[in-house]
TIRO-2110 file (N, C-alpha, C; in Angstrom, 1 decimal):
// TIRO-2110
-8.3, -10.2, -9.5, N, 1, A
-7.9, -8.9, -8.9, CA, 1, A
-7.7, -9.1, -7.4, C, 1, A
-6.7, -8.5, -6.9, N, 2, A
-6.5, -8.5, -5.4, CA, 2, A
-6.0, -7.2, -4.9, C, 2, A
-6.0, -7.0, -3.6, N, 3, A
-5.6, -5.7, -3.0, CA, 3, A
-4.4, -6.0, -2.1, C, 3, A
-3.6, -4.9, -1.9, N, 4, A
-2.5, -5.0, -0.9, CA, 4, A
-2.1, -3.6, -0.5, C, 4, A
-1.2, -3.6, 0.5, N, 5, A
-0.7, -2.3, 1.0, CA, 5, A
0.9, -2.4, 0.9, C, 5, A
1.4, -1.3, 0.4, N, 6, A
2.9, -1.2, 0.3, CA, 6, A
3.4, -1.1, 1.7, C, 6, A
4.2, -2.1, 2.2, N, 7, A
4.8, -2.1, 3.5, CA, 7, A
6.1, -1.3, 3.5, C, 7, A
6.9, -1.6, 2.4, N, 8, A
8.2, -0.9, 2.4, CA, 8, A
8.8, -1.1, 1.0, C, 8, A
9.8, -0.3, 0.7, N, 9, A
10.6, -0.5, -0.5, CA, 9, A
12.0, -1.0, -0.1, C, 9, A
12.5, -1.9, -0.9, N, 10, A
13.8, -2.5, -0.8, CA, 10, A
14.5, -2.4, -2.1, C, 10, A
15.2, -1.3, -2.4, N, 11, A
15.8, -1.1, -3.7, CA, 11, A
14.8, -0.9, -4.7, C, 11, A
14.8, -1.7, -5.7, N, 12, A
13.9, -1.6, -6.9, CA, 12, A
12.6, -2.4, -6.7, C, 12, A
12.3, -2.9, -5.4, N, 13, A
11.2, -3.7, -5.2, CA, 13, A
10.3, -3.2, -4.1, C, 13, A
9.0, -3.3, -4.2, N, 14, A
8.1, -2.9, -3.2, CA, 14, A
7.6, -4.2, -2.5, C, 14, A
7.7, -4.2, -1.2, N, 15, A
7.2, -5.3, -0.4, CA, 15, A
5.7, -5.0, -0.1, C, 15, A
4.8, -5.9, -0.6, N, 16, A
3.4, -5.6, -0.5, CA, 16, A
2.7, -6.7, 0.3, C, 16, A
1.9, -6.3, 1.4, N, 17, A
1.1, -7.2, 2.1, CA, 17, A
-0.2, -7.3, 1.5, C, 17, A
-0.6, -8.5, 1.1, N, 18, A
-1.9, -8.7, 0.5, CA, 18, A
-3.0, -8.9, 1.5, C, 18, A
-4.3, -8.9, 1.0, N, 19, A
-5.4, -9.1, 1.9, CA, 19, A
-5.3, -10.3, 2.8, C, 19, A
-4.8, -11.4, 2.3, N, 20, A
-4.7, -12.7, 3.0, CA, 20, A
-3.5, -12.7, 3.9, C, 20, A
-2.8, -11.6, 4.1, N, 21, A
-1.6, -11.4, 4.9, CA, 21, A
-0.4, -12.0, 4.4, C, 21, A
-0.4, -12.6, 3.1, N, 22, A
0.8, -13.0, 2.5, CA, 22, A
1.5, -11.8, 2.0, C, 22, A
2.8, -12.0, 1.7, N, 23, A
3.6, -10.9, 1.3, CA, 23, A
4.2, -11.2, -0.1, C, 23, A
4.2, -10.2, -1.0, N, 24, A
4.7, -10.4, -2.3, CA, 24, A
5.7, -9.2, -2.6, C, 24, A
6.6, -9.4, -3.6, N, 25, A
7.4, -8.3, -4.0, CA, 25, A
7.0, -7.9, -5.4, C, 25, A
6.9, -6.6, -5.6, N, 26, A
6.5, -6.1, -6.9, CA, 26, A
7.6, -5.1, -7.4, C, 26, A
8.0, -5.3, -8.6, N, 27, A
9.0, -4.4, -9.1, CA, 27, A
8.5, -3.0, -9.1, C, 27, A
9.3, -2.1, -8.6, N, 28, A
8.9, -0.6, -8.5, CA, 28, A
8.5, -0.1, -9.8, C, 28, A
9.1, -0.5, -10.9, N, 29, A
8.8, 0.0, -12.2, CA, 29, A
7.3, -0.4, -12.7, C, 29, A
6.7, -1.4, -12.0, N, 30, A
5.3, -1.7, -12.3, CA, 30, A
4.3, -0.9, -11.5, C, 30, A
4.8, -0.1, -10.6, N, 31, A
3.9, 0.7, -9.7, CA, 31, A
3.7, 2.1, -10.4, C, 31, A
2.6, 2.7, -10.0, N, 32, A
2.5, 4.2, -10.4, CA, 32, A
3.7, 4.9, -9.8, C, 32, A
4.2, 5.9, -10.6, N, 33, A
5.4, 6.7, -10.2, CA, 33, A
5.3, 7.3, -8.8, C, 33, A
4.1, 7.7, -8.4, N, 34, A
3.9, 8.4, -7.1, CA, 34, A
3.6, 7.4, -5.9, C, 34, A
3.8, 6.1, -6.1, N, 35, A
3.4, 5.2, -5.1, CA, 35, A
4.3, 5.4, -3.8, C, 35, A
3.7, 5.3, -2.7, N, 36, A
4.4, 5.5, -1.4, CA, 36, A
4.1, 4.3, -0.4, C, 36, A
4.9, 4.2, 0.6, N, 37, A
4.7, 3.2, 1.7, CA, 37, A
3.3, 3.6, 2.3, C, 37, A
2.5, 2.5, 2.5, N, 38, A
1.2, 2.7, 3.1, CA, 38, A
0.1, 2.8, 2.0, C, 38, A
0.4, 3.0, 0.8, N, 39, A
-0.6, 3.1, -0.3, CA, 39, A
-1.3, 1.8, -0.5, C, 39, A
-2.6, 1.8, -0.7, N, 40, A
-3.4, 0.6, -1.0, CA, 40, A
-3.4, 0.4, -2.5, C, 40, A
-3.0, -0.8, -2.9, N, 41, A
-2.9, -1.1, -4.3, CA, 41, A
-4.0, -2.0, -4.7, C, 41, A
-4.4, -1.8, -6.0, N, 42, A
-5.3, -2.8, -6.6, CA, 42, A
-4.5, -3.5, -7.7, C, 42, A
-4.3, -4.8, -7.6, N, 43, A
-3.5, -5.5, -8.5, CA, 43, A
-4.4, -6.4, -9.4, C, 43, A
-4.3, -6.1, -10.6, N, 44, A
-5.1, -6.8, -11.6, CA, 44, A
-4.2, -7.4, -12.7, C, 44, A
-3.7, -8.6, -12.5, N, 45, A
-2.7, -9.1, -13.4, CA, 45, A
-1.4, -8.3, -13.3, C, 45, A
-1.0, -7.7, -14.4, N, 46, A
0.2, -6.9, -14.4, CA, 46, A
-0.1, -5.4, -14.3, C, 46, A
-1.4, -5.1, -14.1, N, 47, A
-1.8, -3.7, -14.0, CA, 47, A
-2.0, -3.4, -12.5, C, 47, A
-1.2, -2.4, -12.0, N, 48, A
-1.2, -2.1, -10.6, CA, 48, A
-1.6, -0.6, -10.5, C, 48, A
-2.6, -0.3, -9.7, N, 49, A
-3.1, 1.1, -9.5, CA, 49, A
-3.2, 1.3, -8.0, C, 49, A
-3.3, 2.6, -7.6, N, 50, A
-3.5, 3.0, -6.2, CA, 50, A
-4.9, 3.3, -6.0, C, 50, A
-5.5, 2.7, -4.9, N, 51, A
-6.9, 3.1, -4.5, CA, 51, A
-6.7, 4.3, -3.6, C, 51, A
-6.9, 5.5, -4.3, N, 52, A
-6.7, 6.7, -3.6, CA, 52, A
-7.6, 6.9, -2.4, C, 52, A
-8.9, 6.5, -2.5, N, 53, A
-9.9, 6.7, -1.4, CA, 53, A
-9.5, 5.8, -0.2, C, 53, A
-9.2, 4.6, -0.5, N, 54, A
-8.9, 3.6, 0.6, CA, 54, A
-7.6, 4.0, 1.3, C, 54, A
-6.6, 4.5, 0.5, N, 55, A
-5.4, 4.9, 1.0, CA, 55, A
-5.6, 6.1, 2.0, C, 55, A
-6.4, 7.1, 1.5, N, 56, A
-6.7, 8.3, 2.3, CA, 56, A
-7.4, 7.9, 3.6, C, 56, A
-8.4, 7.0, 3.5, N, 57, A
-9.1, 6.5, 4.7, CA, 57, A
-8.2, 5.8, 5.7, C, 57, A
-7.3, 4.9, 5.2, N, 58, A
-6.4, 4.2, 6.1, CA, 58, A
-5.5, 5.2, 6.8, C, 58, A
-5.0, 6.2, 6.1, N, 59, A
-4.0, 7.1, 6.7, CA, 59, A
-4.7, 8.0, 7.7, C, 59, A
-6.0, 8.4, 7.5, N, 60, A
-6.7, 9.2, 8.4, CA, 60, A
-7.0, 8.4, 9.7, C, 60, A
-7.4, 7.1, 9.5, N, 61, A
-7.7, 6.2, 10.7, CA, 61, A
-6.4, 6.1, 11.5, C, 61, A
-5.3, 5.8, 10.9, N, 62, A
-4.0, 5.6, 11.6, CA, 62, A
-3.6, 6.9, 12.3, C, 62, A
-3.8, 8.1, 11.7, N, 63, A
-3.5, 9.4, 12.3, CA, 63, A
-4.4, 9.6, 13.6, C, 63, A
-5.7, 9.2, 13.4, N, 64, A
-6.6, 9.4, 14.5, CA, 64, A
-6.2, 8.5, 15.7, C, 64, A
-5.8, 7.3, 15.4, N, 65, A
-5.4, 6.4, 16.5, CA, 65, A
-4.1, 6.9, 17.2, C, 65, A
-3.2, 7.4, 16.4, N, 66, A
-1.9, 8.0, 17.0, CA, 66, A
-2.3, 9.1, 17.9, C, 66, A
-3.2, 10.0, 17.4, N, 67, A
-3.5, 11.2, 18.2, CA, 67, A
-4.2, 10.7, 19.5, C, 67, A
-5.0, 9.7, 19.5, N, 68, A
-5.7, 9.2, 20.7, CA, 68, A
-4.6, 8.6, 21.7, C, 68, A
-3.6, 8.0, 21.1, N, 69, A
-2.6, 7.4, 22.0, CA, 69, A
-1.8, 8.4, 22.7, C, 69, A
-1.6, 9.6, 22.1, N, 70, A
-0.7, 10.6, 22.7, CA, 70, A
-1.4, 11.7, 23.4, C, 70, A
-2.7, 11.5, 23.6, N, 71, A
-3.5, 12.6, 24.3, CA, 71, A
-3.4, 12.4, 25.8, C, 71, A
END
């Protein structure tokens, strides 16, 4: 099992940065339908799910940093 973050979509492929900073492409059809850029994925073989809690925490942290930058 490994974890990664969706960096972007290119057509039918999601470009995902893994924990070790390597990048892989995953077919969009293998992702949950509601997957978005920035979502944290749990990849277990061919089963891919979204870590909702980690995704929420990462987005809140990024928003906080952006707000601090623009204050």
